[in-house]
C-alpha positions in Angstrom: 0.1 -0.1 -0.1 1.4 3.6 -0.9 2.6 5.6 1.5 1.8 9.5 1.1 4.4 12.4 1.5 4.7 13.4 5.7 3.5 17.2 6.7 7.0 19.2 6.0 6.5 20.2 9.2 6.6 16.5 11.2 9.6 16.4 8.9 11.5 19.7 9.8 10.5 18.3 13.6 12.2 15.0 12.9 14.8 16.2 11.8 15.4 18.5 14.0 15.0 15.9 17.1 17.3 13.5 15.1 20.3 15.6 14.8 20.0 16.6 19.0 18.9 13.6 19.9 16.6 15.5 22.4 12.8 16.6 22.2 13.6 19.2 23.9 16.8 20.6 22.1 14.8 20.0 19.3 12.2 22.0 20.6 14.0 24.9 21.7 15.8 24.6 18.1 11.9 25.3 16.5 10.7 27.8 19.4 8.1 24.7 20.3 7.1 22.8 23.2 8.7 19.3 24.1 5.2 18.1 24.2 4.7 19.6 20.9 8.3 18.3 19.2 7.0 14.3 21.1 3.6 14.9 19.3 4.5 15.6 15.6 7.4 12.8 16.2 4.5 10.7 17.1 2.2 11.8 14.2 4.8 11.3 12.0 5.1 7.1 13.3 1.8 6.5 12.9 1.3 7.9 9.0 4.4 5.9 8.4 3.8 2.7 10.9 6.8 2.3 12.3 8.4 3.7 15.5 11.1 6.4 14.1 12.9 6.7 18.3 13.8 4.8 21.1 12.8 7.1 24.1 14.6 7.3 27.3 14.5 9.0 30.0 16.4 12.0 29.3 17.1 11.1 25.5 16.3 10.1 22.0 17.9 7.8 19.7 17.0 6.9 16.2 15.7 3.2 15.4 16.9 1.1 12.5 14.3 2.6 10.4 15.0 6.4 11.4 18.5 6.1 11.0 17.6 4.6 7.4 15.0 8.0 7.1 17.3 10.8 7.9 19.8 11.2 5.1 16.5 11.8 2.7 14.6 13.7 4.8 17.8 16.0 5.6 18.5 15.8 1.7 14.9 17.2 0.6 14.8 19.6 3.0 18.3 21.2 2.2 17.1 20.7 -1.5 13.9 22.6 -0.6 15.5 25.7 1.0 18.3 26.5 -1.3 15.8 26.4 -4.7 13.4 28.5 -2.3 16.4 30.8 -1.1 17.3 30.7 -5.0 14.4 31.7 -6.6 12.8 33.9 -4.4 15.6 34.9 -1.6 17.1 38.3 -1.4 20.2 36.8 -3.6 17.9 35.3 -6.3 19.5 37.7 -9.1 23.0 36.5 -8.0 22.1 32.5 -8.2 22.3 30.4 -11.0 21.4 26.8 -11.7 23.3 24.8 -14.6 22.0 21.2 -15.3 24.8 19.4 -17.3 25.2 16.2 -19.0 27.3 14.3 -15.9 30.8 13.7 -18.2 30.5 17.7 -19.5 30.1 18.8 -15.5 33.1 16.5 -14.7 35.7 17.1 -17.3 35.1 20.4 -18.3 32.4 22.4 -15.5 34.6 21.1 -12.7 37.7 22.6 -13.8 36.2 25.5 -15.0 34.9 26.7 -11.7 37.3 28.7 -10.0 38.2 30.5 -13.4 34.6 31.5 -13.2 34.0 32.4 -9.7 37.4 34.4 -9.6 35.9 36.3 -12.3 32.6 36.7 -11.1 32.7 36.1 -7.2 28.9 37.8 -6.8 27.6 34.8 -8.4 26.4 31.4 -6.9 26.8 28.9 -9.2 24.9 25.1 -8.7 25.5 22.6 -10.8 23.5 19.5 -10.8 24.4 16.7 -13.1 21.7 14.1 -15.4 22.2 12.2 -18.4 18.6 11.0 -20.0 15.9 14.1 -21.1 14.0 12.4 -18.4 16.6 13.6 -16.4 16.8 17.4 -17.6 12.9 17.4 -17.5 12.7 17.0 -13.5 13.9 20.2 -12.0 14.2 23.7 -12.5 17.7 25.3 -14.2 18.7 28.6 -16.0 20.4 26.6 -18.0 21.6 23.4 -19.3 24.3 21.4 -21.2 23.3 18.6 -22.9 24.7 15.8 -25.3 23.1 15.5 -28.9 19.8 17.0 -30.1 19.2 20.4 -28.5 15.5 21.2 -29.8 14.8 18.1 -27.8 15.7 19.7 -24.5 15.0 23.9 -25.1 13.6 26.7 -27.5 17.2 27.9 -28.3 20.7 27.2 -27.4 25.1 27.4 -28.2 27.1 25.1 -29.7 29.9 24.1 -27.2 32.2 21.4 -28.3 32.4 18.5 -30.0 34.3 15.1 -29.1 37.1 13.0 -30.7 37.2 9.6 -30.3 40.4 7.5 -29.7 40.9 4.1 -27.6 41.8 3.9 -24.3 43.3 1.6 -22.0 45.6 0.5 -18.6 49.3 1.1 -19.7 50.2 -2.7 -20.1 47.2 -3.4 -22.5 47.8 -0.5 -24.6 51.2 -1.9 -24.9 49.2 -4.7 -26.5 48.1 -2.6 -29.3 50.3 -1.6 -31.8 47.8 -1.3 -34.6 43.8 -1.1 -35.4 43.0 -4.7 -35.9 44.6 -5.9 -32.2 41.6 -3.7 -30.6 39.6 -6.9 -32.0 41.6 -9.9 -29.6 40.1 -7.7 -26.2 36.7 -6.6 -24.7 35.6 -3.5 -26.0 33.4 -1.3 -23.5 30.3 0.4 -25.0 28.7 3.3 -23.9 25.1 2.3 -24.7 23.7 5.6 -24.8 26.0 7.3 -27.5 24.8 6.9 -30.7 29.1 7.6 -32.2 30.8 4.5 -30.5 32.7 1.6 -31.3 31.0 0.3 -34.9 31.3 4.6 -35.9 35.2 4.0 -35.0 35.6 1.2 -37.2 33.6 2.3 -39.9 35.5 5.8 -40.1 39.0 4.1 -40.0 38.1 1.7 -42.7 38.4 -1.7 -40.1 35.9 -4.4 -40.8 35.5 -6.7 -37.9 34.0 -10.1 -37.5 33.0 -10.9 -34.0 33.6 -9.0 -30.9 33.1 -8.9 -27.6 31.2 -5.8 -26.3 30.6 -4.8 -22.4 28.5 -2.6 -22.2 28.0 0.6 -19.7 25.5 3.6 -19.0 28.4 6.3 -19.2 31.4 7.1 -20.2 33.2 7.5 -16.3 31.7 3.6 -16.1 33.2 2.9 -19.0 36.9 4.1 -17.7 36.4 2.3 -14.4 35.4 -0.9 -15.9 39.0 -0.3 -18.4 40.8 0.8 -15.2 40.0 -2.3 -14.0 41.4 -4.3 -16.6 37.8 -5.7 -17.9 38.7 -4.2 -22.0 39.6 -1.0 -23.8 37.4 2.0 -23.6 36.9 4.6 -26.0 37.6 8.1 -24.5 35.1 11.5 -25.4 37.9 14.4 -25.8 38.5 17.1 -24.3 35.4 16.5 -22.0 36.7 12.8 -20.7 40.4 14.0 -20.2 39.8 14.2 -16.7 38.2 11.1 -16.3 40.8 9.7 -18.3 43.5 11.0 -16.1 41.9 9.7 -13.2 41.7 6.6 -14.4 44.8 5.7 -15.2 44.2 5.0 -18.5 46.6 5.6 -21.8 46.1 6.0 -25.4 45.8 2.4 -27.1 47.7 4.0 -31.0 49.6 6.6 -31.5 47.7 9.8 -33.3 44.7 7.6 -33.6 41.5 8.9 -33.1 38.3 10.0 -35.3 35.7 12.4 -35.0 32.4 12.1 -32.8 28.8 12.9 -34.7 27.4 15.2 -32.0 28.2 18.2 -29.7 27.4 19.5 -26.6 24.9 22.6 -26.6 23.4 25.1 -23.9 20.2 25.5 -23.9 17.6 27.6 -22.1 14.1 28.8 -23.3 14.8 32.3 -24.2 18.1 33.9 -24.4 16.7 37.2 -24.0 14.5 36.4 -20.8 17.7 34.7 -19.4 19.1 36.7 -15.9 22.0 38.9 -15.8 23.9 36.1 -13.7 22.8 33.6 -16.4 24.0 35.8 -19.1 27.5 36.3 -17.4 27.8 32.5 -17.3 26.1 31.9 -20.9 29.2 34.5 -22.7 31.9 32.7 -19.9 31.2 29.3 -20.9 31.3 29.9 -24.9 34.7 31.3 -24.4 36.0 28.3 -21.8 34.8 25.5 -24.4 36.5 27.7 -27.4 39.8 27.5 -25.6 39.2 23.2 -24.9 38.4 22.8 -28.9 
């Protein structure tokens, strides 16, 4: 049977009591009576159908169910608070929300974060990641960095980066590969969400493989983790994957062997004229930052 989302007040009281391990201290923090805190916690437990606290004479302790519930409640309250302040608070004009494809956020935005904040110290930048259209449709953002067809995500946009594909592996595996055909004796790690993968590389390079053993991953970063463990050969997607490749200790398998990808990263938004000043500043910075990385 489905359980409806409890009252926000109950959740706030539960979080404070769990953090303080005391109904009395939570009451002082929330400007309530200890009896009111106890009553709201009891109401939450009745709604959920399970005790969240073990009551003792001068303290309370979370049950196993309470400990499991607390992180999700804290994250939900923090997200609600930061979103409310960002959208409606006094600092709204200086806070922007950017949702980006994970690989781009990891390899491009993370490296450029300090540069942007140094140039615009008054702007608070919040970055969330996603990989699918569903991810990008589920929360508010001023700007989105997507990969592939930009019209599926926003009305307007700017092309940012293309990608270059080349095989990478652990050094001892890469040393065994001296010509493109040597790739075929290894497991090839394919990212299932990308249109341009190993078949595109083989076709562009004029290689006609027979039976190929593929190992599938849902992201380039996961593919690199498998390659780092020695599971096979992955595809770098430079320059966005440069940082992840270095962190995984992978090296190119063939000197000067790379093919162009089929799609690009794009910055999208509903209306350029409607961008807030902080979002416009980030757009201008990101376009220049990517131009320098291309």
